[in-house]
GUKE-436545 format. One record per residue: x, z, y of N, C-alpha, C in turn. Coordinates in steps of 0.1 Angstrom, whole numbers, padded with zeros to 4 digits, always signed. Layout:
<nodes>
XZYXZYXZY/...
</nodes>
This chain:
<nodes>
-0330+0650-0074-0340+0644-0069-0339+0627-0070/-0352+0622-0073-0354+0609-0074-0360+0605-0058/-0350+0597-0052-0352+0591-0040-0360+0579-0039/-0363+0574-0050-0370+0561-0053-0364+0549-0044/-0352+0549-0047-0344+0536-0040-0342+0527-0049/-0346+0528-0063-0344+0516-0072-0351+0506-0068/-0344+0493-0068-0351+0479-0064-0353+0477-0051/-0349+0487-0041-0347+0485-0026-0338+0475-0022/-0338+0468-0014-0328+0457-0009-0323+0463+0006/-0308+0463+0005-0302+0470+0016-0291+0461+0019/-0290+0460+0034-0277+0450+0040-0270+0462+0047/-0258+0462+0045-0248+0471+0051-0235+0462+0054/-0235+0464+0070-0222+0457+0077-0211+0465+0077/-0198+0462+0077-0186+0469+0075-0186+0475+0062/-0192+0469+0050-0192+0474+0039-0183+0472+0028/-0170+0471+0033-0158+0469+0022-0148+0481+0022/-0151+0491+0031-0140+0502+0030-0148+0514+0038/-0140+0526+0037-0144+0537+0043-0159+0541+0041/-0166+0542+0053-0180+0547+0051-0189+0537+0045/-0187+0526+0049-0195+0513+0046-0193+0512+0030/-0182+0511+0025-0181+0510+0011-0187+0522+0001/-0187+0534+0008-0191+0544+0002-0206+0544+0002/-0213+0538+0012-0228+0536+0011-0230+0527+0002/-0224+0514+0002-0226+0506-0009-0226+0511-0021/-0217+0520-0025-0217+0525-0039-0229+0536-0043/-0230+0542-0032-0242+0552-0032-0255+0547-0034/-0260+0535-0027-0271+0529-0030-0273+0520-0043/-0260+0516-0047-0259+0508-0060-0262+0518-0069/-0256+0530-0069-0260+0540-0077-0272+0545-0080/-0281+0543-0070-0294+0547-0069-0304+0535-0074/-0296+0524-0078-0304+0514-0083-0308+0504-0073/-0302+0505-0060-0309+0494-0051-0299+0481-0054/-0305+0470-0049-0297+0458-0047-0291+0458-0034/-0276+0455-0030-0269+0457-0020-0263+0443-0014/-0263+0442-0001-0257+0430+0003-0245+0438+0014/-0235+0433+0014-0223+0439+0020-0217+0430+0027/-0213+0431+0041-0206+0422+0049-0194+0430+0057/-0184+0419+0056-0170+0423+0066-0167+0410+0067/-0156+0410+0077-0148+0399+0080-0139+0391+0069/-0133+0402+0061-0124+0398+0050-0132+0390+0039/-0129+0378+0038-0135+0373+0026-0131+0379+0012/-0118+0380+0013-0111+0385-0003-0117+0399-0004/-0118+0409+0007-0124+0422+0003-0138+0420+0000/-0143+0412+0006-0159+0411+0005-0163+0407-0011/-0156+0398-0018-0158+0393-0028-0151+0402-0039/-0140+0410-0036-0135+0418-0044-0145+0430-0047/-0149+0435-0037-0158+0450-0037-0173+0447-0043/-0176+0434-0038-0191+0430-0043-0191+0428-0058/-0182+0423-0063-0181+0422-0078-0178+0435-0085/-0168+0442-0079-0166+0454-0088-0179+0465-0086/-0186+0465-0074-0199+0473-0073-0210+0468-0084/-0210+0455-0086-0220+0449-0094-0217+0455-0107/-0203+0452-0113-0199+0456-0125-0202+0468-0127/-0197+0479-0120-0197+0492-0120-0210+0498-0124/-0222+0493-0115-0232+0497-0113-0244+0489-0118/-0241+0478-0122-0252+0469-0130-0263+0468-0122/-0259+0463-0110-0273+0459-0098-0266+0446-0091/-0275+0440-0086-0272+0427-0081-0266+0431-0068/-0254+0425-0063-0246+0427-0051-0244+0413-0044/-0247+0412-0033-0245+0398-0025-0231+0404-0016/-0221+0395-0014-0211+0397-0006-0211+0387+0004/-0211+0389+0018-0212+0381+0029-0201+0383+0037/-0189+0374+0037-0180+0374+0049-0184+0367+0060/-0184+0376+0071-0190+0375+0085-0184+0383+0094/-0184+0378+0106-0182+0385+0118-0195+0389+0126/-0198+0403+0126-0210+0406+0131-0213+0404+0147/-0203+0403+0153-0203+0398+0169-0207+0384+0170/-0209+0374+0159-0211+0363+0162-0227+0359+0159/-0236+0354+0168-0248+0354+0166-0251+0342+0153/-0245+0333+0154-0245+0323+0142-0244+0330+0129/-0235+0336+0129-0229+0341+0114-0241+0352+0112/-0248+0361+0121-0259+0368+0115-0270+0361+0112/-0272+0349+0117-0285+0340+0113-0282+0336+0097/-0268+0329+0096-0264+0325+0083-0266+0337+0072/-0263+0351+0077-0262+0362+0068-0278+0363+0066/-0287+0361+0075-0302+0362+0074-0307+0352+0063/-0303+0340+0064-0306+0332+0056-0301+0334+0041/-0288+0338+0039-0284+0340+0025-0293+0353+0021/-0294+0362+0027-0303+0373+0022-0319+0368+0019/-0323+0362+0027-0338+0356+0025-0335+0349+0011/-0328+0339+0010-0326+0332-0002-0322+0339-0016/-0315+0351-0012-0311+0357-0025-0322+0370-0030/-0323+0377-0018-0331+0389-0020-0348+0383-0017/-0350+0375-0008-0365+0373-0004-0369+0382+0007/-0361+0392+0012-0364+0398+0023-0354+0410+0023/-0357+0421+0031-0349+0433+0032-0359+0445+0035/-0352+0455+0027-0361+0469+0030-0352+0477+0039/-0339+0477+0039-0330+0487+0047-0319+0479+0052/-0317+0483+0064-0305+0477+0074-0297+0487+0077/-0283+0488+0075-0275+0498+0080-0262+0490+0087/-0263+0493+0101-0254+0488+0108-0240+0496+0110/-0231+0496+0104-0221+0503+0101-0206+0498+0107/-0208+0486+0111-0194+0480+0115-0191+0484+0127/-0176+0488+0129-0173+0493+0142-0159+0494+0141/-0153+0499+0154-0139+0501+0155-0135+0512+0166/-0125+0520+0162-0121+0529+0172-0112+0520+0183/-0110+0526+0195-0102+0519+0205-0094+0529+0211/-0084+0524+0220-0075+0532+0228-0071+0526+0240/-0076+0533+0252-0072+0527+0264-0077+0537+0274/-0073+0537+0288-0080+0544+0297-0090+0534+0304/-0098+0540+0313-0107+0532+0322-0101+0523+0328/-0091+0528+0335-0083+0520+0346-0075+0511+0340/-0069+0513+0328-0063+0499+0322-0070+0491+0312/-0081+0494+0309-0088+0485+0300-0092+0472+0305/-0092+0460+0300-0097+0448+0306-0110+0446+0302/-0117+0436+0311-0132+0434+0306-0134+0428+0294/-0124+0420+0289-0127+0414+0277-0129+0423+0267/-0120+0437+0265-0121+0444+0256-0134+0453+0255/-0140+0455+0267-0151+0462+0270-0164+0451+0262/-0162+0439+0264-0171+0428+0261-0170+0429+0247/-0158+0427+0241-0160+0427+0226-0163+0439+0219/-0160+0451+0224-0165+0462+0217-0180+0466+0218/-0185+0461+0232-0200+0461+0233-0208+0450+0224/-0201+0442+0220-0207+0430+0211-0207+0436+0196/-0196+0443+0193-0195+0450+0180-0204+0461+0178/-0204+0469+0186-0213+0483+0184-0227+0481+0187/-0230+0474+0198-0244+0474+0205-0251+0462+0200/-0245+0450+0206-0251+0437+0206-0253+0433+0190/-0244+0437+0183-0246+0432+0168-0258+0440+0162/-0261+0454+0166-0273+0460+0162-0287+0454+0168/-0285+0449+0181-0297+0443+0187-0300+0428+0177/-0290+0423+0174-0290+0408+0168-0297+0410+0154/-0290+0420+0146-0295+0422+0132-0308+0428+0130/-0312+0435+0142-0328+0440+0142-0337+0428+0142/-0333+0418+0153-0343+0405+0154-0341+0399+0141/-0330+0397+0134-0331+0389+0124-0339+0394+0110/-0337+0407+0110-0343+0413+0097-0355+0422+0098/-0359+0425+0111-0373+0433+0112-0383+0424+0106/-0384+0410+0110-0396+0404+0104-0396+0405+0089/-0385+0406+0082-0388+0407+0068-0395+0419+0064/-0392+0432+0072-0398+0444+0070-0412+0445+0074/-0415+0438+0085-0428+0436+0086-0439+0429+0078/-0433+0420+0072-0440+0413+0060-0442+0422+0049/-0431+0431+0046-0434+0442+0035-0440+0454+0039/-0444+0456+0050-0451+0467+0056-0444+0478+0056/-0431+0477+0057-0422+0491+0056-0409+0486+0060/-0398+0496+0064-0386+0493+0065-0378+0504+0072/-0365+0505+0070-0356+0516+0075-0344+0509+0082/-0342+0511+0093-0327+0510+0099-0321+0522+0102/-0306+0522+0098-0298+0529+0101-0286+0527+0108/-0282+0532+0119-0271+0527+0125-0259+0537+0127/-0247+0533+0124-0236+0544+0124-0231+0547+0141/-0234+0559+0145-0227+0560+0158-0218+0570+0157/-0214+0580+0166-0203+0590+0164-0207+0601+0173/-0200+0612+0168-0201+0624+0177-0196+0621+0188/-0184+0610+0191-0179+0605+0204-0190+0602+0214/-0202+0600+0208-0213+0594+0218-0217+0606+0227/-0216+0618+0223-0220+0632+0229-0208+0641+0235/-0196+0639+0226-0186+0648+0228-0173+0638+0228/-0170+0631+0241-0161+0620+0240-0148+0625+0240/-0140+0617+0233-0124+0619+0233-0118+0610+0244/-0109+0615+0252-0105+0610+0265-0099+0597+0263/-0092+0594+0250-0084+0583+0248-0090+0569+0244/-0103+0570+0243-0111+0561+0240-0125+0558+0247/-0125+0557+0261-0135+0555+0267-0147+0543+0264/-0141+0535+0258-0149+0520+0253-0157+0525+0241/-0152+0531+0233-0156+0536+0220-0168+0545+0221/-0166+0555+0231-0175+0565+0236-0187+0559+0243/-0184+0550+0252-0195+0546+0260-0203+0537+0252/-0200+0528+0243-0208+0517+0234-0214+0526+0224/-0208+0537+0219-0216+0546+0207-0228+0551+0214/-0225+0558+0228-0236+0565+0235-0247+0554+0238/-0246+0541+0240-0254+0531+0243-0263+0529+0230/-0254+0530+0220-0262+0527+0205-0272+0538+0204/-0269+0550+0208-0278+0560+0206-0291+0555+0212/-0291+0551+0225-0303+0550+0234-0309+0537+0229/-0303+0528+0224-0309+0515+0219-0317+0518+0205/-0312+0529+0200-0319+0534+0188-0334+0541+0190/-0331+0547+0201-0345+0555+0206-0356+0544+0210/-0351+0533+0218-0359+0524+0221-0365+0516+0211/-0357+0514+0202-0362+0505+0189-0370+0514+0180/-0368+0526+0178-0377+0534+0169-0390+0534+0176/-0393+0536+0189-0407+0537+0195-0412+0525+0193/-0403+0512+0194-0412+0501+0193-0414+0497+0179/-0407+0500+0169-0414+0497+0156-0420+0508+0145/-0420+0520+0152-0430+0527+0144-0444+0522+0141/-0447+0518+0149-0462+0512+0145-0462+0503+0134/-0450+0495+0130-0450+0487+0120-0444+0495+0107/-0445+0510+0107-0440+0516+0096-0424+0512+0092/-0417+0511+0103-0402+0507+0102-0396+0520+0109/-0389+0527+0102-0382+0541+0109-0368+0535+0112/-0363+0541+0124-0352+0539+0130-0345+0552+0133/-0332+0554+0128-0325+0567+0129-0310+0565+0131/-0300+0574+0137-0286+0572+0139-0282+0583+0129/-0268+0581+0126-0260+0593+0119-0248+0590+0126/-0243+0604+0133-0232+0604+0139-0221+0613+0132/-0213+0607+0128-0202+0613+0118-0192+0618+0129/-0185+0630+0124-0173+0636+0130-0162+0631+0123/-0152+0641+0118-0140+0637+0110-0144+0632+0096/-0144+0620+0094-0145+0614+0080-0133+0609+0076/-0127+0613+0063-0117+0608+0059-0117+0593+0053/-0115+0587+0064-0113+0571+0060-0100+0565+0058/-0095+0553+0052-0083+0546+0053-0079+0548+0066/-0088+0544+0076-0081+0543+0089-0075+0555+0094/-0080+0568+0090-0075+0581+0095-0062+0584+0087/-0059+0579+0075-0048+0579+0069-0036+0570+0074/-0041+0558+0077-0029+0550+0085-0026+0555+0097/-0036+0561+0105-0030+0567+0120-0022+0579+0117/-0028+0585+0105-0019+0599+0104-0004+0597+0096/-0001+0584+0090+0010+0580+0087+0018+0577+0097/+0015+0572+0110+0023+0567+0119+0025+0579+0128/+0018+0588+0130+0019+0600+0141+0025+0610+0133/+0024+0610+0120+0032+0624+0114+0045+0619+0112/+0048+0608+0113+0064+0604+0108+0070+0609+0124/+0064+0606+0136+0070+0608+0147+0072+0623+0149/+0064+0632+0141+0066+0647+0143+0075+0653+0132/+0078+0645+0123+0086+0650+0111+0078+0657+0102/+0065+0655+0100+0056+0662+0090+0049+0650+0080/+0042+0653+0072+0035+0643+0063+0021+0642+0068/+0017+0631+0064+0003+0627+0069-0008+0638+0065/-0008+0642+0053-0017+0654+0049-0016+0667+0058/-0003+0668+0063-0002+0679+0071-0007+0678+0085/-0007+0666+0089-0011+0660+0102-0025+0661+0103/-0033+0655+0090-0046+0657+0090-0053+0669+0089/-0048+0679+0082-0050+0693+0079-0049+0700+0092/-0039+0695+0103-0040+0702+0114-0053+0700+0123/-0054+0686+0123-0065+0681+0130-0076+0686+0125/-0080+0687+0115-0094+0695+0106-0092+0711+0113/-0083+0716+0111-0081+0729+0114-0085+0734+0131/-0079+0725+0138-0080+0726+0152-0093+0723+0158/-0101+0714+0151-0114+0711+0157-0126+0712+0147/-0125+0716+0137-0139+0718+0130-0138+0732+0123/-0151+0741+0125-0151+0753+0119-0152+0753+0102/-0153+0740+0097-0153+0740+0084-0140+0738+0078/-0129+0734+0086-0116+0732+0085-0113+0721+0075/-0119+0713+0075-0113+0701+0067-0123+0689+0072/-0117+0676+0068-0122+0663+0071-0135+0663+0058/-0147+0655+0063-0156+0653+0054-0151+0640+0047/-0158+0636+0035-0153+0623+0027-0169+0615+0029/-0163+0602+0030-0172+0592+0031-0185+0591+0018/-0179+0597+0008-0193+0600-0003-0200+0610+0000/-0194+0620+0008-0205+0633+0014-0215+0627+0022/-0209+0617+0034-0216+0613+0043-0227+0603+0037/-0224+0597+0028-0232+0587+0023-0247+0593+0018/-0245+0605+0014-0257+0612+0008-0268+0614+0019/-0262+0615+0031-0272+0616+0043-0280+0602+0045/-0273+0591+0044-0280+0578+0046-0289+0576+0035/-0287+0580+0021-0296+0577+0012-0310+0588+0015/-0307+0599+0020-0321+0607+0022-0328+0601+0033/-0322+0597+0045-0326+0591+0055-0334+0578+0052/-0328+0571+0044-0335+0557+0040-0346+0558+0028/-0349+0570+0024-0359+0574+0014-0371+0578+0022/-0382+0576+0012-0393+0581+0018-0396+0598+0020/-0385+0603+0015-0384+0620+0017-0381+0621+0031/-0376+0611+0038-0375+0613+0053-0386+0607+0062/-0398+0606+0056-0408+0599+0062-0411+0603+0076/-0407+0615+0080-0411+0621+0093-0398+0620+0103/-0387+0612+0099-0375+0612+0104-0377+0600+0114/-0378+0601+0127-0382+0589+0135-0374+0589+0147/-0364+0581+0153-0358+0579+0165-0348+0591+0167/-0343+0595+0157-0336+0608+0157-0320+0603+0156/-0312+0613+0161-0296+0613+0155-0292+0624+0149/-0284+0622+0138-0281+0633+0127-0267+0635+0126/-0259+0646+0132-0247+0648+0133-0242+0653+0119/-0231+0646+0114-0223+0652+0100-0210+0651+0106/-0207+0666+0110-0194+0667+0118-0188+0680+0112/-0191+0687+0105-0185+0700+0099-0185+0710+0110/-0194+0709+0121-0194+0719+0132-0186+0716+0144/-0180+0704+0144-0172+0700+0156-0181+0700+0166/-0194+0694+0168-0199+0693+0183-0201+0707+0189/-0194+0709+0200-0196+0721+0206-0208+0724+0215/-0219+0716+0214-0230+0719+0222-0243+0717+0213/-0254+0725+0219-0266+0724+0213-0272+0708+0218/-0274+0701+0204-0282+0689+0206-0291+0685+0197/
</nodes>
């Protein structure tokens, strides 16, 4: 299926590992020009050069902290100067947390709120004008199954991802008159480097391998009995970013292997 993404210009935050990196590669494979952002300058430079080399498209690497409004503005200027505008914005930068409500300090709440919610607010402000000029655009934000089905040990993550869903609904209603579509994707168990890192730590305590630990997590939680891959997840973003999904507006799409235990 030709999704007609060739030549589209895409900005992906959190774009150097896991889901974000898979997204960058998927859009580059389709012939899109890609800008990727992350905090590590070394990773940004390495992955942007590799993707450009492997897929033969223009790739812009932007080292930045998406919680810093000034750095978002610098990214906007870089993309304007390099791409001349933007067609697709994907807010993917994020981080898991571990705390209880009673022991979590205000500063942690504020920092994750900035990362998951305010970064999406600020990038919308920065890049929607480009989309309005072009007469169309797409914004996709990475939420989580935890926005609907929370895990007990990460209330800050759960709460901020839930807020992101409401923000997206509000933004979608505001921007659809300009032919700019906003949707969210809520992944479940996706096998990212962070999951492997967690599994290596916890499996050692139990005297099992990291793979055995991950297999058990999938067995206990998902009807499909396995983790999804970032590459599988990326296909959903490609579709939602394309004109094939022209009637998808203000919706949230679960990619969770059946983990969600409610009708939503």
